[in-house]
N, CA, C and O atoms as a MOPAC input file, in Angstrom:
PM7 MOZYME 1SCF
protein

 N     32.53700 1   -17.21000 1    -5.37600 1
 C     31.89700 1   -16.61100 1    -6.52500 1
 C     30.96700 1   -17.60100 1    -7.21700 1
 O     29.96100 1   -17.21000 1    -7.81000 1
 N     31.31000 1   -18.88700 1    -7.13800 1
 C     30.48800 1   -19.91200 1    -7.77500 1
 C     29.11700 1   -19.99900 1    -7.10700 1
 O     28.11400 1   -20.27300 1    -7.76500 1
 N     29.08300 1   -19.76500 1    -5.80200 1
 C     27.80600 1   -19.81700 1    -5.09200 1
 C     26.89200 1   -18.67100 1    -5.53600 1
 O     25.68000 1   -18.84900 1    -5.65500 1
 N     27.47000 1   -17.51500 1    -5.77600 1
 C     26.67900 1   -16.36900 1    -6.22000 1
 C     26.10800 1   -16.63800 1    -7.60900 1
 O     24.94200 1   -16.34400 1    -7.87000 1
 N     26.91500 1   -17.18800 1    -8.48900 1
 C     26.46600 1   -17.50700 1    -9.85100 1
 C     25.35600 1   -18.55600 1    -9.80700 1
 O     24.35600 1   -18.44200 1   -10.51600 1
 N     25.53800 1   -19.55800 1    -8.98400 1
 C     24.51800 1   -20.60700 1    -8.84100 1
 C     23.21600 1   -20.02900 1    -8.28500 1
 O     22.12900 1   -20.39500 1    -8.73200 1
 N     23.33100 1   -19.13100 1    -7.31700 1
 C     22.15500 1   -18.49100 1    -6.73700 1
 C     21.39800 1   -17.69200 1    -7.80000 1
 O     20.17100 1   -17.75800 1    -7.86700 1
 N     22.11200 1   -16.95000 1    -8.61900 1
 C     21.47900 1   -16.15100 1    -9.67100 1
 C     20.79200 1   -17.05100 1   -10.69200 1
 O     19.67800 1   -16.76100 1   -11.12800 1
 N     21.45300 1   -18.14400 1   -11.07500 1
 C     20.85000 1   -19.08600 1   -12.02600 1
 C     19.57300 1   -19.70400 1   -11.46100 1
 O     18.55700 1   -19.78400 1   -12.15200 1
 N     19.62900 1   -20.13400 1   -10.21300 1
 C     18.45600 1   -20.74800 1    -9.59000 1
 C     17.32300 1   -19.73700 1    -9.41300 1
 O     16.15100 1   -20.07500 1    -9.58100 1
 N     17.66900 1   -18.52400 1    -9.08200 1
 C     16.64800 1   -17.47500 1    -8.94100 1
 C     15.97100 1   -17.20500 1   -10.27500 1
 O     14.75000 1   -17.05900 1   -10.33600 1
 N     16.75200 1   -17.13800 1   -11.33500 1
 C     16.19600 1   -16.89400 1   -12.66300 1
 C     15.26200 1   -18.04100 1   -13.07400 1
 O     14.16600 1   -17.80500 1   -13.58200 1
 N     15.70300 1   -19.27400 1   -12.85100 1
 C     14.86400 1   -20.42500 1   -13.17800 1
 C     13.56800 1   -20.41100 1   -12.37200 1
 O     12.49900 1   -20.72000 1   -12.89900 1
 N     13.66500 1   -20.05600 1   -11.10800 1
 C     12.47400 1   -19.99000 1   -10.25800 1
 C     11.48800 1   -18.94800 1   -10.79000 1
 O     10.28500 1   -19.20000 1   -10.86000 1
 N     12.00200 1   -17.79200 1   -11.15800 1
 C     11.13300 1   -16.71700 1   -11.63600 1
 C     10.51200 1   -17.01500 1   -12.99300 1
 O      9.38900 1   -16.58800 1   -13.26200 1
 N     11.22100 1   -17.73800 1   -13.84900 1
 C     10.69700 1   -17.99500 1   -15.19500 1
 C      9.86000 1   -19.26900 1   -15.27700 1
 O      8.93500 1   -19.34100 1   -16.08600 1
 N     10.16500 1   -20.27000 1   -14.46000 1
 C      9.49400 1   -21.56200 1   -14.60000 1
 C      8.46000 1   -21.86200 1   -13.51400 1
 O      7.44500 1   -22.50000 1   -13.79400 1
 N      8.69700 1   -21.41900 1   -12.30100 1
 C      7.86400 1   -21.86100 1   -11.18700 1
 C      6.88300 1   -20.80200 1   -10.67900 1
 O      5.87300 1   -21.14600 1   -10.06600 1
 N      7.16000 1   -19.54400 1   -10.92100 1
 C      6.28800 1   -18.47500 1   -10.43400 1
 C      5.12700 1   -18.29700 1   -11.39700 1
 O      5.31600 1   -18.26800 1   -12.61300 1
 N      3.93100 1   -18.17900 1   -10.85000 1
 C      2.76900 1   -17.88200 1   -11.69400 1
 C      2.48300 1   -16.39400 1   -11.57400 1
 O      2.13300 1   -15.89800 1   -10.50300 1
 N      2.63600 1   -15.69600 1   -12.68200 1
 C      2.43100 1   -14.26100 1   -12.69900 1
 C      0.96200 1   -13.96700 1   -12.94900 1
 O      0.29900 1   -14.71400 1   -13.66800 1
 N      0.44100 1   -12.88900 1   -12.36600 1
 C     -0.97400 1   -12.57100 1   -12.57100 1
 C     -1.23300 1   -12.10800 1   -14.00800 1
 O     -0.35800 1   -11.55200 1   -14.67300 1
 N     -2.44500 1   -12.35300 1   -14.45300 1
 C     -2.82600 1   -11.86200 1   -15.77200 1
 C     -3.06300 1   -10.35300 1   -15.68000 1
 O     -3.13500 1    -9.78600 1   -14.59000 1
 N     -3.18300 1    -9.71800 1   -16.84900 1
 C     -3.38600 1    -8.27400 1   -16.87900 1
 C     -4.68300 1    -7.88900 1   -16.15600 1
 O     -4.71400 1    -6.89700 1   -15.42800 1
 N     -5.73400 1    -8.65600 1   -16.35300 1
 C     -7.00400 1    -8.32800 1   -15.69600 1
 C     -6.91400 1    -8.52700 1   -14.18300 1
 O     -7.48300 1    -7.73800 1   -13.42800 1
 N     -6.21800 1    -9.55400 1   -13.73000 1
 C     -6.02200 1    -9.75500 1   -12.29400 1
 C     -5.20900 1    -8.61000 1   -11.69200 1
 O     -5.48900 1    -8.14100 1   -10.58900 1
 N     -4.20800 1    -8.17700 1   -12.43300 1
 C     -3.36800 1    -7.08100 1   -11.97000 1
 C     -4.16900 1    -5.79200 1   -11.86100 1
 O     -4.02900 1    -5.05400 1   -10.88600 1
 N     -5.00800 1    -5.51400 1   -12.85600 1
 C     -5.84200 1    -4.31900 1   -12.82000 1
 C     -6.84700 1    -4.39600 1   -11.66900 1
 O     -7.08500 1    -3.39900 1   -10.98800 1
 N     -7.42300 1    -5.55000 1   -11.45200 1
 C     -8.38400 1    -5.72700 1   -10.36700 1
 C     -7.72100 1    -5.48800 1    -9.01500 1
 O     -8.28100 1    -4.80900 1    -8.15400 1
 N     -6.54700 1    -6.03700 1    -8.83600 1
 C     -5.82100 1    -5.85000 1    -7.57500 1
 C     -5.42900 1    -4.38600 1    -7.38400 1
 O     -5.51100 1    -3.85900 1    -6.27500 1
 N     -5.00900 1    -3.73900 1    -8.45400 1
 C     -4.62100 1    -2.33300 1    -8.36400 1
 C     -5.81600 1    -1.46200 1    -7.99100 1
 O     -5.68000 1    -0.53000 1    -7.19800 1
 N     -6.98000 1    -1.75600 1    -8.55200 1
 C     -8.17900 1    -0.98600 1    -8.21500 1
 C     -8.56800 1    -1.20000 1    -6.75300 1
 O     -8.98600 1    -0.25900 1    -6.07800 1
 N     -8.43300 1    -2.42600 1    -6.26700 1
 C     -8.73500 1    -2.71900 1    -4.87300 1
 C     -7.82000 1    -1.92800 1    -3.94500 1
 O     -8.27700 1    -1.35700 1    -2.95500 1
 N     -6.54000 1    -1.89700 1    -4.26400 1
 C     -5.58000 1    -1.13900 1    -3.45200 1
 C     -5.88700 1     0.35300 1    -3.51200 1
 O     -5.81100 1     1.04400 1    -2.49600 1
 N     -6.23400 1     0.85200 1    -4.69700 1
 C     -6.56300 1     2.26900 1    -4.85100 1
 C     -7.78300 1     2.65000 1    -4.02200 1
 O     -7.77100 1     3.67100 1    -3.33500 1
 N     -8.82800 1     1.84400 1    -4.08000 1
 C    -10.04700 1     2.12900 1    -3.31300 1
 C     -9.75700 1     2.07300 1    -1.81300 1
 O    -10.21200 1     2.93300 1    -1.05900 1
 N     -9.00900 1     1.07200 1    -1.38500 1
 C     -8.67100 1     0.95400 1     0.03800 1
 C     -7.83800 1     2.15400 1     0.49400 1
 O     -8.05600 1     2.67100 1     1.59000 1
 N     -6.89300 1     2.59900 1    -0.32500 1
 C     -6.05500 1     3.74400 1     0.03500 1
 C     -6.88700 1     5.01500 1     0.13900 1
 O     -6.66900 1     5.82900 1     1.03600 1
 N     -7.84000 1     5.18900 1    -0.77700 1
 C     -8.70400 1     6.37800 1    -0.72200 1
 C     -9.58200 1     6.35100 1     0.52300 1
 O     -9.74400 1     7.37300 1     1.18900 1
 N    -10.14800 1     5.19000 1     0.84000 1
 C    -10.99000 1     5.08000 1     2.04000 1
 C    -10.18700 1     5.38100 1     3.29800 1
 O    -10.65200 1     6.11900 1     4.16600 1
 N     -8.99500 1     4.82200 1     3.40500 1
 C     -8.15600 1     5.06600 1     4.57700 1
 C     -7.75900 1     6.53300 1     4.65300 1
 O     -7.74500 1     7.11100 1     5.74000 1
 N     -7.43400 1     7.15100 1     3.50700 1
 C     -7.07900 1     8.56700 1     3.49200 1
 C     -8.24700 1     9.42800 1     3.94200 1
 O     -8.05100 1    10.39900 1     4.67300 1
 N     -9.46100 1     9.08900 1     3.51600 1
 C    -10.63600 1     9.85000 1     3.93700 1
 C    -10.90800 1     9.69600 1     5.43100 1
 O    -11.31000 1    10.65200 1     6.09300 1
 N    -10.69100 1     8.50200 1     5.95500 1
 C    -10.85700 1     8.28300 1     7.39700 1
 C     -9.85000 1     9.12700 1     8.17800 1
 O    -10.21000 1     9.76300 1     9.16900 1
 N     -8.60700 1     9.13600 1     7.74100 1
 C     -7.58400 1     9.93000 1     8.41500 1
 C     -7.89100 1    11.41700 1     8.29200 1
 O     -7.69500 1    12.16900 1     9.24700 1
 N     -8.36700 1    11.85000 1     7.13100 1
 C     -8.75900 1    13.25200 1     6.95300 1
 C     -9.87500 1    13.62700 1     7.91800 1
 O     -9.82300 1    14.68300 1     8.55000 1
 N    -10.87700 1    12.77400 1     8.03400 1
 C    -11.97000 1    13.03800 1     8.95600 1
 C    -11.50200 1    13.12100 1    10.39800 1
 O    -11.93100 1    14.00400 1    11.14000 1
 N    -10.62700 1    12.21000 1    10.80000 1
 C    -10.10200 1    12.23800 1    12.16500 1
 C     -9.28600 1    13.50700 1    12.40600 1
 O     -9.37800 1    14.11700 1    13.47200 1
 N     -8.49600 1    13.89700 1    11.42100 1
 C     -7.67800 1    15.09700 1    11.53600 1
 C     -8.55800 1    16.33700 1    11.66800 1
 O     -8.29500 1    17.20600 1    12.50000 1
 N     -9.59300 1    16.41400 1    10.85200 1
 C    -10.50800 1    17.55900 1    10.92300 1
 C    -11.22200 1    17.58600 1    12.27400 1
 O    -11.36200 1    18.65000 1    12.87500 1
 N    -11.66700 1    16.44200 1    12.75000 1
 C    -12.37600 1    16.37800 1    14.02800 1
 C    -11.48200 1    16.82000 1    15.18300 1
 O    -11.89400 1    17.62900 1    16.01500 1
 N    -10.27000 1    16.29500 1    15.23600 1
 C     -9.35800 1    16.69000 1    16.30700 1
 C     -8.94400 1    18.14900 1    16.17400 1
 O     -8.77200 1    18.84000 1    17.17800 1
 N     -8.78300 1    18.62200 1    14.94100 1
 C     -8.44900 1    20.02600 1    14.72600 1
 C     -9.54700 1    20.93900 1    15.22700 1
 O     -9.27500 1    21.93400 1    15.89900 1
 N    -10.80200 1    20.60400 1    14.90000 1
 C    -11.92600 1    21.40700 1    15.38600 1
 C    -12.04800 1    21.32500 1    16.90900 1
 O    -12.31100 1    22.33100 1    17.56900 1
 N    -11.85900 1    20.15200 1    17.45300 1
 C    -11.92100 1    19.98100 1    18.90300 1
 C    -10.87300 1    20.84500 1    19.59700 1
 O    -11.18500 1    21.51600 1    20.58100 1
 N     -9.65800 1    20.84000 1    19.11100 1
 C     -8.60700 1    21.66400 1    19.70800 1
 C     -8.88600 1    23.14500 1    19.50500 1
 O     -8.60600 1    23.95800 1    20.38600 1
 N     -9.43100 1    23.49500 1    18.36000 1
 C     -9.75600 1    24.89600 1    18.09200 1
 C    -10.77700 1    25.40200 1    19.11300 1
 O    -10.59600 1    26.47600 1    19.68700 1
 N    -11.84000 1    24.64100 1    19.34200 1
 C    -12.84900 1    25.05600 1    20.31600 1
 C    -12.30700 1    25.02400 1    21.73700 1
 O    -12.68300 1    25.85500 1    22.56400 1
 N    -11.43300 1    24.08100 1    22.02300 1
 C    -10.82800 1    23.99300 1    23.35700 1
 C     -9.97900 1    25.22800 1    23.63300 1
 O    -10.11000 1    25.85100 1    24.68700 1
 N     -9.10600 1    25.58500 1    22.68700 1
 C     -8.23800 1    26.74700 1    22.88500 1
 C     -9.03400 1    28.04900 1    22.84200 1
 O     -8.66700 1    29.01700 1    23.50800 1
 N    -10.09700 1    28.08500 1    22.08000 1
 C    -10.95400 1    29.26300 1    22.01300 1
 C    -11.67300 1    29.48500 1    23.34700 1
 O    -11.87400 1    30.62300 1    23.77200 1
 N    -12.05600 1    28.38300 1    24.00100 1
 C    -12.74700 1    28.49500 1    25.27900 1
 C    -11.80200 1    28.94900 1    26.38600 1
 O    -12.26500 1    29.51400 1    27.37700 1
 N    -10.51400 1    28.72800 1    26.25700 1
 C     -9.54000 1    29.13600 1    27.27300 1
 C     -9.22600 1    30.62400 1    27.18200 1
 O     -8.84200 1    31.23500 1    28.18000 1
 N     -9.38100 1    31.20900 1    26.00800 1
 C     -9.00200 1    32.61400 1    25.80900 1
 C    -10.03600 1    33.58200 1    26.31600 1
 O     -9.84900 1    34.79400 1    26.21400 1

């Protein structure tokens, strides 16, 4: 049990004294970057899905 207590104490000290947390503006900038990247990737996947959907639609239509 002493090892667990020591681990928690050391973790707390590490988080409060040694970790450099981002500023609010850095955090907002990073969040916007992630949001833009997620939207771009979602649009790419949407485009691929639509293209393959149309391709399969025309393929199955030509078989009938």
